[in-house]
C-alpha positions as protocol buffer text, in pm:
chain_id: "A"
residue {
  index: 1
  type: MET
  ca { x: 884 y: -4369 z: -5296 }
}
residue {
  index: 2
  type: GLY
  ca { x: 682 y: -4668 z: -5382 }
}
residue {
  index: 3
  type: VAL
  ca { x: 329 y: -4741 z: -5316 }
}
residue {
  index: 4
  type: ILE
  ca { x: 412 y: -4988 z: -5039 }
}
residue {
  index: 5
  type: GLU
  ca { x: 621 y: -4731 z: -4868 }
}
residue {
  index: 6
  type: GLN
  ca { x: 347 y: -4466 z: -4901 }
}
residue {
  index: 7
  type: LEU
  ca { x: 86 y: -4700 z: -4755 }
}
residue {
  index: 8
  type: ALA
  ca { x: 324 y: -4787 z: -4468 }
}
residue {
  index: 9
  type: GLU
  ca { x: 368 y: -4400 z: -4388 }
}
residue {
  index: 10
  type: LEU
  ca { x: -16 y: -4360 z: -4406 }
}
residue {
  index: 11
  type: ILE
  ca { x: -89 y: -4656 z: -4172 }
}
residue {
  index: 12
  type: MET
  ca { x: 174 y: -4559 z: -3927 }
}
residue {
  index: 13
  type: SER
  ca { x: 40 y: -4184 z: -3930 }
}
residue {
  index: 14
  type: GLN
  ca { x: -318 y: -4301 z: -3876 }
}
residue {
  index: 15
  type: LEU
  ca { x: -286 y: -4591 z: -3635 }
}
residue {
  index: 16
  type: ASP
  ca { x: -91 y: -4654 z: -3301 }
}
residue {
  index: 17
  type: PHE
  ca { x: 54 y: -4986 z: -3243 }
}
residue {
  index: 18
  type: ASN
  ca { x: 174 y: -5076 z: -2890 }
}
residue {
  index: 19
  type: ASN
  ca { x: 419 y: -5365 z: -3002 }
}
residue {
  index: 20
  type: ILE
  ca { x: 538 y: -5565 z: -3292 }
}
residue {
  index: 21
  type: LYS
  ca { x: 277 y: -5829 z: -3220 }
}
residue {
  index: 22
  type: GLU
  ca { x: -6 y: -5578 z: -3303 }
}
residue {
  index: 23
  type: VAL
  ca { x: 171 y: -5461 z: -3627 }
}
residue {
  index: 24
  type: GLU
  ca { x: 206 y: -5827 z: -3716 }
}
residue {
  index: 25
  type: ARG
  ca { x: -174 y: -5894 z: -3644 }
}
residue {
  index: 26
  type: PHE
  ca { x: -270 y: -5598 z: -3839 }
}
residue {
  index: 27
  type: CYS
  ca { x: -43 y: -5682 z: -4143 }
}
residue {
  index: 28
  type: ASN
  ca { x: -205 y: -6040 z: -4147 }
}
residue {
  index: 29
  type: GLU
  ca { x: -558 y: -5888 z: -4145 }
}
residue {
  index: 30
  type: LEU
  ca { x: -474 y: -5630 z: -4411 }
}
residue {
  index: 31
  type: LYS
  ca { x: -316 y: -5927 z: -4625 }
}
residue {
  index: 32
  type: LEU
  ca { x: -634 y: -6130 z: -4603 }
}
residue {
  index: 33
  type: GLU
  ca { x: -853 y: -5823 z: -4683 }
}
residue {
  index: 34
  type: VAL
  ca { x: -625 y: -5751 z: -4995 }
}
residue {
  index: 35
  type: ILE
  ca { x: -647 y: -6111 z: -5103 }
}
residue {
  index: 36
  type: GLY
  ca { x: -1016 y: -6093 z: -5064 }
}
residue {
  index: 37
  type: LEU
  ca { x: -1072 y: -5814 z: -5293 }
}
residue {
  index: 38
  type: TYR
  ca { x: -831 y: -5965 z: -5539 }
}
residue {
  index: 39
  type: ASP
  ca { x: -993 y: -6321 z: -5527 }
}
residue {
  index: 40
  type: PRO
  ca { x: -1346 y: -6318 z: -5367 }
}
residue {
  index: 41
  type: ASP
  ca { x: -1351 y: -6697 z: -5384 }
}
residue {
  index: 42
  type: PHE
  ca { x: -1035 y: -6712 z: -5164 }
}
residue {
  index: 43
  type: ASN
  ca { x: -1098 y: -6968 z: -4873 }
}
residue {
  index: 44
  type: TYR
  ca { x: -923 y: -6876 z: -4541 }
}
residue {
  index: 45
  type: SER
  ca { x: -939 y: -7122 z: -4259 }
}
residue {
  index: 46
  type: GLU
  ca { x: -882 y: -6937 z: -3923 }
}
residue {
  index: 47
  type: SER
  ca { x: -793 y: -7256 z: -3747 }
}
residue {
  index: 48
  type: GLU
  ca { x: -496 y: -7321 z: -3954 }
}
residue {
  index: 49
  type: SER
  ca { x: -348 y: -6986 z: -3985 }
}
residue {
  index: 50
  type: GLU
  ca { x: -443 y: -6790 z: -3678 }
}
residue {
  index: 51
  type: SER
  ca { x: -277 y: -6878 z: -3341 }
}
residue {
  index: 52
  type: SER
  ca { x: -295 y: -6708 z: -3013 }
}
residue {
  index: 53
  type: ASP
  ca { x: 3 y: -6495 z: -2893 }
}
residue {
  index: 54
  type: ASP
  ca { x: 3 y: -6687 z: -2562 }
}
residue {
  index: 55
  type: ASP
  ca { x: 38 y: -7033 z: -2747 }
}
residue {
  index: 56
  type: VAL
  ca { x: 332 y: -7216 z: -2621 }
}
residue {
  index: 57
  type: GLY
  ca { x: 449 y: -7509 z: -2835 }
}
residue {
  index: 58
  type: GLU
  ca { x: 572 y: -7809 z: -2682 }
}
residue {
  index: 59
  type: ALA
  ca { x: 816 y: -8068 z: -2847 }
}
residue {
  index: 60
  type: GLU
  ca { x: 642 y: -8373 z: -2929 }
}
residue {
  index: 61
  type: ASP
  ca { x: 834 y: -8696 z: -2839 }
}
residue {
  index: 62
  type: ILE
  ca { x: 856 y: -8912 z: -3158 }
}
residue {
  index: 63
  type: LYS
  ca { x: 990 y: -9259 z: -3104 }
}
residue {
  index: 64
  type: VAL
  ca { x: 1179 y: -9419 z: -3378 }
}
residue {
  index: 65
  type: SER
  ca { x: 1290 y: -9784 z: -3425 }
}
residue {
  index: 66
  type: VAL
  ca { x: 1557 y: -9886 z: -3648 }
}
residue {
  index: 67
  type: ASP
  ca { x: 1552 y: -10226 z: -3830 }
}
residue {
  index: 68
  type: LYS
  ca { x: 1861 y: -10443 z: -3896 }
}
residue {
  index: 69
  type: ASP
  ca { x: 1915 y: -10280 z: -4227 }
}
residue {
  index: 70
  type: GLY
  ca { x: 1935 y: -9932 z: -4097 }
}
residue {
  index: 71
  type: PHE
  ca { x: 1576 y: -9831 z: -4196 }
}
residue {
  index: 72
  type: MET
  ca { x: 1387 y: -9613 z: -3958 }
}
residue {
  index: 73
  type: LYS
  ca { x: 1022 y: -9645 z: -3866 }
}
residue {
  index: 74
  type: ILE
  ca { x: 796 y: -9431 z: -3635 }
}
residue {
  index: 75
  type: VAL
  ca { x: 658 y: -9635 z: -3352 }
}
């Protein structure tokens, strides 16, 4: 059994998760902690990577025009 499998078993025996989202959140936080130990100068911007579980994305309406040669341009 590898180190990752042993670590996963230890985590699951010590912590209780209610759903997959909690497991994913924990893994993301663990990843950042490990990266921070490996590279203390690592710069993490929470606004870029962290999103709320309740965020619902909406499709953006992009308008494109096509010129006489068939080239497209966002308008």
